[in-house]
NUMARSE-442612 format. One record per residue (C-alpha): residue in three letters; z negated, x negated, y negated. Coordinates in steps of 0.2 Angstrom, whole numbers, plus 5000, padded with zeros to 4 digits. Each point is the difference from the previous one (the first is absolute). Layout:
<rs>
<resn:ala | zz:Z | xx:X | yy:Y>
...
</rs>
This chain:
<rs>
<resn:met | zz:5000 | xx:5000 | yy:5000>
<resn:gln | zz:5005 | xx:4993 | yy:4983>
<resn:ser | zz:4992 | xx:5003 | yy:4983>
<resn:val | zz:5008 | xx:5011 | yy:4986>
<resn:gly | zz:4997 | xx:4994 | yy:4983>
<resn:val | zz:4999 | xx:5013 | yy:4986>
<resn:ala | zz:4999 | xx:4996 | yy:4981>
<resn:leu | zz:5000 | xx:5009 | yy:4984>
<resn:cys | zz:5014 | xx:4996 | yy:4988>
<resn:glu | zz:5003 | xx:5011 | yy:4985>
<resn:gly | zz:5018 | xx:4999 | yy:4994>
<resn:tyr | zz:5014 | xx:4988 | yy:5003>
<resn:asp | zz:4996 | xx:4986 | yy:4988>
<resn:tyr | zz:5008 | xx:4986 | yy:5010>
<resn:gln | zz:4986 | xx:4987 | yy:4997>
<resn:arg | zz:4987 | xx:5013 | yy:5006>
<resn:val | zz:5010 | xx:5005 | yy:5015>
<resn:glu | zz:5003 | xx:4982 | yy:5005>
<resn:glu | zz:4981 | xx:4995 | yy:4998>
<resn:val | zz:4995 | xx:5015 | yy:5011>
<resn:leu | zz:5013 | xx:4999 | yy:5013>
<resn:his | zz:4999 | xx:4981 | yy:5003>
<resn:his | zz:4981 | xx:5002 | yy:5001>
<resn:leu | zz:5002 | xx:5014 | yy:5012>
<resn:ile | zz:5012 | xx:4991 | yy:5012>
<resn:asp | zz:4989 | xx:4984 | yy:5000>
<resn:thr | zz:4984 | xx:5010 | yy:5004>
<resn:thr | zz:5008 | xx:5012 | yy:5013>
<resn:ser | zz:5015 | xx:4992 | yy:5009>
<resn:gln | zz:5001 | xx:4986 | yy:5012>
<resn:ile | zz:5018 | xx:4996 | yy:4995>
<resn:asn | zz:4995 | xx:4984 | yy:4991>
<resn:asp | zz:4996 | xx:4993 | yy:5017>
<resn:lys | zz:5018 | xx:5002 | yy:5005>
<resn:leu | zz:5010 | xx:4995 | yy:4985>
<resn:tyr | zz:5008 | xx:4984 | yy:4998>
<resn:pro | zz:5011 | xx:4992 | yy:4986>
<resn:gly | zz:5018 | xx:5005 | yy:5001>
<resn:ala | zz:4996 | xx:5016 | yy:5010>
<resn:lys | zz:5012 | xx:5014 | yy:4997>
<resn:val | zz:4992 | xx:5016 | yy:4994>
<resn:phe | zz:5009 | xx:5017 | yy:5000>
<resn:ile | zz:4992 | xx:5013 | yy:4989>
<resn:lys | zz:5006 | xx:5017 | yy:5007>
<resn:ala | zz:4996 | xx:5010 | yy:4984>
<resn:asn | zz:5001 | xx:5019 | yy:4999>
<resn:leu | zz:5016 | xx:5001 | yy:4990>
<resn:ala | zz:5007 | xx:5016 | yy:5008>
<resn:arg | zz:5010 | xx:5006 | yy:4984>
<resn:pro | zz:5006 | xx:4993 | yy:4984>
<resn:asp | zz:4985 | xx:5007 | yy:4990>
<resn:thr | zz:4991 | xx:4993 | yy:4986>
<resn:pro | zz:4982 | xx:4994 | yy:5003>
<resn:asp | zz:4993 | xx:5014 | yy:4990>
<resn:lys | zz:5006 | xx:5013 | yy:5013>
<resn:ala | zz:4987 | xx:4993 | yy:5013>
<resn:val | zz:5013 | xx:5001 | yy:5013>
<resn:thr | zz:5002 | xx:4981 | yy:5003>
<resn:cys | zz:4988 | xx:4986 | yy:5001>
<resn:his | zz:4996 | xx:4995 | yy:4982>
<resn:pro | zz:5007 | xx:4983 | yy:4994>
<resn:ser | zz:4983 | xx:4994 | yy:4994>
<resn:val | zz:4994 | xx:5001 | yy:5018>
<resn:val | zz:5015 | xx:4993 | yy:5008>
<resn:lys | zz:5000 | xx:4985 | yy:4987>
<resn:ala | zz:4982 | xx:4997 | yy:5005>
<resn:ile | zz:5005 | xx:4999 | yy:5018>
<resn:val | zz:5014 | xx:4988 | yy:4996>
<resn:thr | zz:4989 | xx:4988 | yy:4990>
<resn:tyr | zz:4986 | xx:5000 | yy:5013>
<resn:phe | zz:5012 | xx:4993 | yy:5013>
<resn:gln | zz:5009 | xx:4989 | yy:4988>
<resn:ser | zz:4983 | xx:4992 | yy:4996>
<resn:lys | zz:4999 | xx:4996 | yy:5019>
<resn:gly | zz:5016 | xx:4991 | yy:4999>
<resn:cys | zz:5010 | xx:5014 | yy:5009>
<resn:thr | zz:5018 | xx:5005 | yy:4996>
<resn:val | zz:5000 | xx:5019 | yy:4996>
<resn:thr | zz:5013 | xx:5013 | yy:5002>
<resn:ile | zz:4998 | xx:5019 | yy:4994>
<resn:gly | zz:5011 | xx:5013 | yy:5009>
<resn:asp | zz:5002 | xx:5017 | yy:5007>
<resn:ser | zz:5013 | xx:5011 | yy:5008>
<resn:pro | zz:5000 | xx:5015 | yy:4988>
<resn:gly | zz:5003 | xx:5017 | yy:5007>
<resn:ala | zz:5016 | xx:5002 | yy:4990>
<resn:pro | zz:5014 | xx:5011 | yy:5007>
<resn:his | zz:5013 | xx:4986 | yy:4994>
<resn:gly | zz:4994 | xx:4989 | yy:5014>
<resn:phe | zz:4991 | xx:4983 | yy:5000>
<resn:ser | zz:5012 | xx:4990 | yy:4988>
<resn:lys | zz:4998 | xx:4987 | yy:4986>
<resn:lys | zz:5004 | xx:5013 | yy:4987>
<resn:thr | zz:4986 | xx:5011 | yy:5006>
<resn:leu | zz:4988 | xx:4986 | yy:5001>
<resn:asp | zz:5005 | xx:4994 | yy:4982>
<resn:thr | zz:4997 | xx:5018 | yy:4993>
<resn:val | zz:4983 | xx:5001 | yy:5009>
<resn:tyr | zz:4994 | xx:4983 | yy:4995>
<resn:arg | zz:5005 | xx:5003 | yy:4982>
<resn:ala | zz:4992 | xx:5017 | yy:4998>
<resn:thr | zz:4983 | xx:4996 | yy:5009>
<resn:gly | zz:4997 | xx:4984 | yy:4990>
<resn:met | zz:5003 | xx:4988 | yy:5015>
<resn:met | zz:5014 | xx:4991 | yy:4991>
<resn:gln | zz:4988 | xx:4996 | yy:4985>
<resn:ile | zz:4987 | xx:4993 | yy:5013>
<resn:ala | zz:5014 | xx:4989 | yy:5007>
<resn:ala | zz:5004 | xx:4993 | yy:4983>
<resn:glu | zz:4982 | xx:4997 | yy:4996>
<resn:thr | zz:4994 | xx:4992 | yy:5016>
<resn:gln | zz:5017 | xx:4993 | yy:5007>
<resn:cys | zz:4997 | xx:5009 | yy:5016>
<resn:glu | zz:5014 | xx:5006 | yy:5010>
<resn:leu | zz:5007 | xx:5018 | yy:5002>
<resn:asn | zz:5008 | xx:5004 | yy:5016>
<resn:tyr | zz:5018 | xx:5004 | yy:5000>
<resn:asp | zz:5004 | xx:4997 | yy:5018>
<resn:val | zz:5006 | xx:5017 | yy:5006>
<resn:ser | zz:5003 | xx:4995 | yy:5018>
<resn:ser | zz:4990 | xx:5007 | yy:5014>
<resn:val | zz:4995 | xx:4995 | yy:5018>
<resn:lys | zz:4994 | xx:5009 | yy:5015>
<resn:val | zz:4983 | xx:4994 | yy:5006>
<resn:tyr | zz:4990 | xx:5004 | yy:5016>
<resn:asn | zz:4982 | xx:5003 | yy:5003>
<resn:lys | zz:4995 | xx:5004 | yy:5018>
<resn:lys | zz:4983 | xx:5007 | yy:4994>
<resn:asn | zz:5008 | xx:5014 | yy:4990>
<resn:val | zz:4998 | xx:5018 | yy:5005>
<resn:arg | zz:5014 | xx:5010 | yy:4992>
<resn:met | zz:5013 | xx:4986 | yy:4996>
<resn:lys | zz:5000 | xx:4984 | yy:5008>
<resn:asp | zz:5016 | xx:4995 | yy:4992>
<resn:ile | zz:5000 | xx:5001 | yy:4981>
<resn:gln | zz:5013 | xx:4996 | yy:4987>
<resn:val | zz:4992 | xx:4991 | yy:4985>
<resn:ile | zz:5005 | xx:4991 | yy:4984>
<resn:ser | zz:5004 | xx:4981 | yy:5004>
<resn:ala | zz:4989 | xx:4994 | yy:4986>
<resn:ile | zz:4983 | xx:5004 | yy:5009>
<resn:thr | zz:5006 | xx:4990 | yy:5015>
<resn:asn | zz:5001 | xx:4985 | yy:4990>
<resn:ala | zz:4983 | xx:5001 | yy:4992>
<resn:asp | zz:4984 | xx:4991 | yy:5006>
<resn:phe | zz:4989 | xx:5013 | yy:4993>
<resn:ile | zz:5003 | xx:5018 | yy:4995>
<resn:ile | zz:4990 | xx:5009 | yy:4987>
<resn:ser | zz:5000 | xx:5019 | yy:4999>
<resn:ala | zz:4998 | xx:5005 | yy:4982>
<resn:ala | zz:4998 | xx:5019 | yy:5000>
<resn:lys | zz:4996 | xx:5014 | yy:4988>
<resn:leu | zz:4985 | xx:5012 | yy:5002>
<resn:lys | zz:5009 | xx:5017 | yy:5002>
<resn:thr | zz:5000 | xx:5016 | yy:5009>
<resn:his | zz:5015 | xx:5004 | yy:5011>
<resn:ala | zz:5009 | xx:5016 | yy:5003>
<resn:met | zz:5005 | xx:4997 | yy:5018>
<resn:met | zz:4986 | xx:4988 | yy:5006>
<resn:arg | zz:4986 | xx:5006 | yy:4988>
<resn:phe | zz:4996 | xx:4982 | yy:4994>
<resn:thr | zz:5010 | xx:4984 | yy:4997>
<resn:gly | zz:4993 | xx:4983 | yy:4999>
<resn:ala | zz:5002 | xx:4983 | yy:5008>
<resn:val | zz:5006 | xx:5006 | yy:5016>
<resn:lys | zz:5013 | xx:5013 | yy:4994>
<resn:asn | zz:5006 | xx:4987 | yy:4987>
<resn:leu | zz:5007 | xx:4989 | yy:5014>
<resn:phe | zz:5013 | xx:5014 | yy:5004>
<resn:gly | zz:5009 | xx:4991 | yy:4986>
<resn:val | zz:5005 | xx:4986 | yy:5012>
<resn:ile | zz:5012 | xx:5012 | yy:5008>
<resn:pro | zz:5017 | xx:4997 | yy:4991>
<resn:gly | zz:5006 | xx:5013 | yy:4988>
<resn:arg | zz:5008 | xx:5015 | yy:5008>
<resn:leu | zz:4994 | xx:4996 | yy:5017>
<resn:lys | zz:4984 | xx:5008 | yy:4995>
<resn:met | zz:5009 | xx:5017 | yy:5000>
<resn:gln | zz:5004 | xx:4997 | yy:5018>
<resn:tyr | zz:4983 | xx:4996 | yy:5005>
<resn:his | zz:4993 | xx:5016 | yy:4991>
<resn:leu | zz:5013 | xx:5010 | yy:5010>
<resn:glu | zz:4996 | xx:4992 | yy:5017>
<resn:met | zz:4981 | xx:5001 | yy:4997>
<resn:ser | zz:5000 | xx:5017 | yy:4992>
<resn:lys | zz:4983 | xx:5005 | yy:5007>
<resn:tyr | zz:4986 | xx:4993 | yy:4990>
<resn:ile | zz:4991 | xx:4992 | yy:5014>
<resn:his | zz:5016 | xx:4991 | yy:5005>
<resn:phe | zz:5002 | xx:4994 | yy:4982>
<resn:ala | zz:4982 | xx:4994 | yy:5000>
<resn:gln | zz:5003 | xx:4990 | yy:5016>
<resn:thr | zz:5015 | xx:4992 | yy:4992>
<resn:leu | zz:4991 | xx:4995 | yy:4985>
<resn:val | zz:4986 | xx:4992 | yy:5010>
<resn:asp | zz:5013 | xx:4991 | yy:5011>
<resn:ile | zz:5008 | xx:4993 | yy:4984>
<resn:cys | zz:4983 | xx:4995 | yy:4993>
<resn:glu | zz:4996 | xx:4991 | yy:5017>
<resn:tyr | zz:5017 | xx:4991 | yy:4999>
<resn:val | zz:4998 | xx:4995 | yy:4982>
<resn:asn | zz:4982 | xx:4995 | yy:5002>
<resn:pro | zz:4996 | xx:4998 | yy:4982>
<resn:ala | zz:4989 | xx:4985 | yy:4996>
<resn:leu | zz:4992 | xx:5009 | yy:4985>
<resn:ser | zz:5001 | xx:5018 | yy:4994>
<resn:ile | zz:4996 | xx:5005 | yy:4982>
<resn:ile | zz:5000 | xx:5018 | yy:4992>
<resn:asp | zz:5003 | xx:5003 | yy:4982>
<resn:gly | zz:4988 | xx:5014 | yy:4996>
<resn:ile | zz:4998 | xx:4997 | yy:4981>
<resn:val | zz:5011 | xx:5015 | yy:4997>
<resn:gly | zz:5004 | xx:5009 | yy:5016>
<resn:met | zz:5009 | xx:5016 | yy:5004>
<resn:glu | zz:4993 | xx:5017 | yy:5006>
<resn:gly | zz:5008 | xx:5016 | yy:5005>
<resn:asn | zz:5018 | xx:5000 | yy:5005>
<resn:gly | zz:5002 | xx:4982 | yy:5003>
<resn:pro | zz:5007 | xx:4987 | yy:5003>
<resn:ser | zz:5011 | xx:5003 | yy:4985>
<resn:ala | zz:4998 | xx:5018 | yy:4993>
<resn:gly | zz:4981 | xx:5000 | yy:4998>
<resn:asp | zz:4989 | xx:4997 | yy:4985>
<resn:cys | zz:4993 | xx:4984 | yy:4994>
<resn:cys | zz:4982 | xx:4998 | yy:5004>
<resn:gln | zz:4989 | xx:4986 | yy:4991>
<resn:ser | zz:4989 | xx:4993 | yy:5014>
<resn:asn | zz:4997 | xx:4982 | yy:4993>
<resn:leu | zz:4999 | xx:4992 | yy:5017>
<resn:leu | zz:5008 | xx:4985 | yy:5009>
<resn:leu | zz:4998 | xx:4999 | yy:5019>
<resn:val | zz:5003 | xx:4985 | yy:5012>
<resn:ser | zz:4999 | xx:4997 | yy:5019>
<resn:asp | zz:5007 | xx:4989 | yy:5013>
<resn:asn | zz:5001 | xx:5016 | yy:5011>
<resn:pro | zz:5012 | xx:5013 | yy:4993>
<resn:tyr | zz:4993 | xx:5015 | yy:5010>
<resn:glu | zz:4982 | xx:4997 | yy:4994>
<resn:leu | zz:5006 | xx:4998 | yy:4983>
<resn:asp | zz:5009 | xx:5017 | yy:5000>
<resn:ala | zz:4985 | xx:5008 | yy:5009>
<resn:ile | zz:4989 | xx:4995 | yy:4986>
<resn:ala | zz:5012 | xx:5004 | yy:4986>
<resn:ala | zz:5003 | xx:5017 | yy:5008>
<resn:lys | zz:4981 | xx:5003 | yy:5001>
<resn:ile | zz:4998 | xx:4995 | yy:4981>
<resn:ile | zz:5013 | xx:5013 | yy:4995>
<resn:gly | zz:4992 | xx:5014 | yy:5011>
<resn:ile | zz:5011 | xx:5000 | yy:5015>
<resn:asn | zz:4993 | xx:4999 | yy:5017>
<resn:pro | zz:5008 | xx:4985 | yy:5009>
<resn:glu | zz:5001 | xx:5010 | yy:5016>
<resn:asp | zz:5011 | xx:5013 | yy:4991>
<resn:ile | zz:5013 | xx:4987 | yy:4997>
<resn:thr | zz:5012 | xx:4999 | yy:5015>
<resn:val | zz:5004 | xx:4982 | yy:4997>
<resn:leu | zz:4982 | xx:4994 | yy:5001>
<resn:lys | zz:4996 | xx:5012 | yy:5014>
<resn:glu | zz:5014 | xx:4991 | yy:5010>
<resn:ala | zz:4992 | xx:4983 | yy:4995>
<resn:met | zz:4983 | xx:5006 | yy:5007>
<resn:asn | zz:5009 | xx:5006 | yy:5016>
<resn:arg | zz:5006 | xx:4982 | yy:5002>
<resn:asp | zz:4983 | xx:4992 | yy:4996>
<resn:leu | zz:5008 | xx:4993 | yy:4984>
<resn:leu | zz:4987 | xx:5009 | yy:4989>
<resn:thr | zz:4982 | xx:5005 | yy:5004>
<resn:lys | zz:4996 | xx:5018 | yy:5000>
<resn:glu | zz:4983 | xx:4996 | yy:4991>
<resn:ile | zz:5007 | xx:4997 | yy:4983>
<resn:lys | zz:4983 | xx:4998 | yy:4993>
<resn:glu | zz:4998 | xx:4984 | yy:5010>
<resn:ile | zz:5014 | xx:4991 | yy:4991>
<resn:pro | zz:4992 | xx:4986 | yy:4989>
<resn:ile | zz:5003 | xx:5003 | yy:4982>
<resn:lys | zz:5000 | xx:4986 | yy:4987>
<resn:gly | zz:4999 | xx:5002 | yy:4982>
<resn:leu | zz:4997 | xx:5017 | yy:4993>
<resn:asp | zz:4988 | xx:5012 | yy:5009>
<resn:leu | zz:5010 | xx:5015 | yy:5006>
<resn:asp | zz:4985 | xx:5011 | yy:4996>
<resn:lys | zz:5001 | xx:4995 | yy:4982>
<resn:ile | zz:5018 | xx:5004 | yy:4997>
<resn:asn | zz:5000 | xx:5016 | yy:4989>
<resn:leu | zz:5018 | xx:5006 | yy:5005>
<resn:arg | zz:5004 | xx:5018 | yy:5003>
<resn:pro | zz:5011 | xx:5004 | yy:5015>
<resn:phe | zz:5019 | xx:4998 | yy:4998>
<resn:lys | zz:5009 | xx:5016 | yy:5000>
<resn:ala | zz:5009 | xx:5002 | yy:5017>
<resn:pro | zz:5018 | xx:5005 | yy:5001>
<resn:asp | zz:5003 | xx:5018 | yy:4998>
<resn:phe | zz:5006 | xx:5002 | yy:5018>
<resn:ser | zz:4988 | xx:4988 | yy:5009>
<resn:asn | zz:4990 | xx:5014 | yy:5008>
<resn:leu | zz:5013 | xx:5009 | yy:5010>
<resn:asn | zz:4999 | xx:5009 | yy:5017>
<resn:gln | zz:5011 | xx:5008 | yy:5013>
<resn:glu | zz:5004 | xx:5015 | yy:4989>
<resn:ile | zz:5003 | xx:4991 | yy:4984>
<resn:ile | zz:5014 | xx:4988 | yy:4996>
<resn:ala | zz:5004 | xx:4989 | yy:4985>
<resn:leu | zz:5018 | xx:4999 | yy:4994>
<resn:pro | zz:5008 | xx:4992 | yy:4984>
<resn:glu | zz:5004 | xx:5011 | yy:4985>
<resn:phe | zz:5013 | xx:4994 | yy:4987>
<resn:asn | zz:4997 | xx:5003 | yy:4982>
<resn:ser | zz:5017 | xx:5002 | yy:4992>
<resn:asp | zz:4994 | xx:4997 | yy:4983>
<resn:leu | zz:4994 | xx:4983 | yy:5004>
<resn:cys | zz:5014 | xx:4996 | yy:5013>
<resn:ser | zz:5014 | xx:4989 | yy:4993>
<resn:leu | zz:5011 | xx:5002 | yy:5016>
<resn:cys | zz:4999 | xx:4981 | yy:5002>
<resn:gly | zz:5001 | xx:5003 | yy:5019>
<resn:gln | zz:4986 | xx:4988 | yy:5004>
<resn:cys | zz:4991 | xx:5012 | yy:5011>
<resn:val | zz:5016 | xx:5005 | yy:5009>
<resn:arg | zz:5003 | xx:4982 | yy:5005>
<resn:ser | zz:4982 | xx:4997 | yy:5004>
<resn:cys | zz:4998 | xx:5014 | yy:5012>
<resn:pro | zz:4999 | xx:4993 | yy:5018>
<resn:pro | zz:5005 | xx:5016 | yy:5009>
<resn:arg | zz:5014 | xx:5005 | yy:4987>
<resn:ala | zz:4991 | xx:5016 | yy:4995>
<resn:leu | zz:5005 | xx:4999 | yy:4982>
<resn:tyr | zz:5017 | xx:5003 | yy:4992>
<resn:ile | zz:5007 | xx:5004 | yy:4982>
<resn:glu | zz:5009 | xx:5016 | yy:4998>
<resn:glu | zz:5004 | xx:5011 | yy:4984>
<resn:asn | zz:4991 | xx:4987 | yy:4990>
<resn:arg | zz:4984 | xx:5002 | yy:5009>
<resn:ile | zz:4990 | xx:4991 | yy:5014>
<resn:lys | zz:5001 | xx:5010 | yy:5016>
<resn:phe | zz:4989 | xx:4999 | yy:5014>
<resn:lys | zz:5001 | xx:5003 | yy:5019>
<resn:ser | zz:4982 | xx:5003 | yy:5004>
<resn:asn | zz:5002 | xx:5000 | yy:5019>
<resn:lys | zz:5006 | xx:4982 | yy:4999>
<resn:cys | zz:4985 | xx:4994 | yy:4990>
<resn:ile | zz:4989 | xx:4987 | yy:5009>
<resn:arg | zz:4987 | xx:5001 | yy:4985>
<resn:cys | zz:5000 | xx:4981 | yy:4996>
<resn:tyr | zz:5002 | xx:5005 | yy:4982>
<resn:cys | zz:5011 | xx:4985 | yy:4996>
<resn:cys | zz:5009 | xx:5011 | yy:4988>
<resn:gln | zz:4985 | xx:5002 | yy:4989>
<resn:glu | zz:4994 | xx:4982 | yy:5002>
<resn:leu | zz:5017 | xx:4993 | yy:4994>
<resn:cys | zz:5005 | xx:5014 | yy:4987>
<resn:pro | zz:5001 | xx:4990 | yy:4983>
<resn:asn | zz:4997 | xx:5016 | yy:4990>
<resn:ser | zz:4985 | xx:5008 | yy:5009>
<resn:ala | zz:5010 | xx:5015 | yy:5003>
<resn:ile | zz:4994 | xx:5004 | yy:5017>
<resn:glu | zz:4984 | xx:5009 | yy:5004>
<resn:ile | zz:4993 | xx:5004 | yy:5018>
<resn:glu | zz:4996 | xx:5018 | yy:5003>
<resn:lys | zz:4991 | xx:5008 | yy:5014>
<resn:tyr | zz:5008 | xx:5014 | yy:5010>
<resn:gln | zz:4996 | xx:5011 | yy:5015>
<resn:arg | zz:5009 | xx:4992 | yy:5014>
<resn:asn | zz:5006 | xx:5016 | yy:5007>
<resn:val | zz:5008 | xx:5004 | yy:4983>
<resn:ile | zz:5010 | xx:4984 | yy:5000>
<resn:phe | zz:5005 | xx:4998 | yy:5019>
</rs>
């Protein structure tokens, strides 16, 4: 069992973020025992969309920069990267757009770290995996000595919570994510896949930017929530469990963490996880609002609704839909409800927040 470090950090002033995060890593993680000069560190930051930092969709540049400077101070070479969920695919153009919008390009200019533009991928194998023993991943992570998961504290429409483990879905290249969603349309199967990916990647350190998180209909259409926290651990499952507990979600209600428990990767006794830094009982934070559709049952189903006043007919949702349930007709987005697998990729990737998820009686829809 590893420790989870939790620290108060009010705001994104870079000097303060660097001071808090560097101290938290030094006092929580064992990674310093493994580092060596010249080691190649890949920071897999949550850069899901080309959103500006104030939207709280992506990991804030002050946090990512502090991670970069920490490893540079140890003599490591550092690369920042992700494979965004863009419908246009995993391309240098897509990466350039995302890096510019999210502030990563400025970090590279200030620190001389690298930004990943290698858009090749490779098939890897892990015999211990449960759902997918063969996984296609971006090549960049296979060239790294240490992988860091730099996540954002958010609720998630499909999986209830997204943190260090779900963040690693970003090592799946571009549009292949759509195929994985389609093949693993049952939530338990998708959760098993996320744990399989995490087990292959085996991040050396995981960090959650919770200074400003997202509540409600995350991971991209929710509301910003000031929580003033940074969290660190060598164990991504324990980190996510503590982060979820802090924002009022029972870790056993998160399918990914339940799967980790079933594989003995996470203790069921969350209270036994050692905490360093801030005493959890002293965190005065109200529970995050859950997604509107997080408490469903066999009679109730949640499906996307399209706001024509906000929709620009850009077609991003149509191109992002794994089962091809969406199409444009008569200057509107049309929807084949019987094909929907409820992954909510359409909502996650809509640049205009024009998609809401509504609850329906199942017998009315099907």
